[in-house]
Steps between C-alpha positions, in 0.01 A plus 500: 500500500157647440368560855197710402360181347419365850163593645411416858188286503384147426681276253419150382778244461494296180414191710187673635583638846437864595755726666491849648804695383615752760782663307869481417792436736870553438772263622729705724822336377443426131241768414290226333130585490232263629120494484345460846168317518276282715287206387126546530313213661592272783852359489722373780842649569652840426276731300721784373685391186759665276592411143766665285336778300609357166362154582167643615446650154653205315305282258453123528377226271161354592302263276735578211432876536722775635322680787590756767605348833280754682212699349360816660126459572421822689469658841219277627528139608315285244206296633686179408789595731254579781338159458841330518570671834173364642600137439 
């Protein structure tokens, strides 16, 4: 696993949503690594989310193209994500 690849900050999901990545967590029993993040914007229910590290950096097919599931966009929340949270 290539952990240095993960940067804390804002990522965009291939479907359009923005997420603030907090870091990496390790499962205490299996040692599996997880990415810990929270969705930006208003959403009901639990906010802190984990996804297996390998799935976070996986690729998916979208519109007949292979794209990253999550793409790093930087340290600042994009204006579009701020507008979504105001809705």
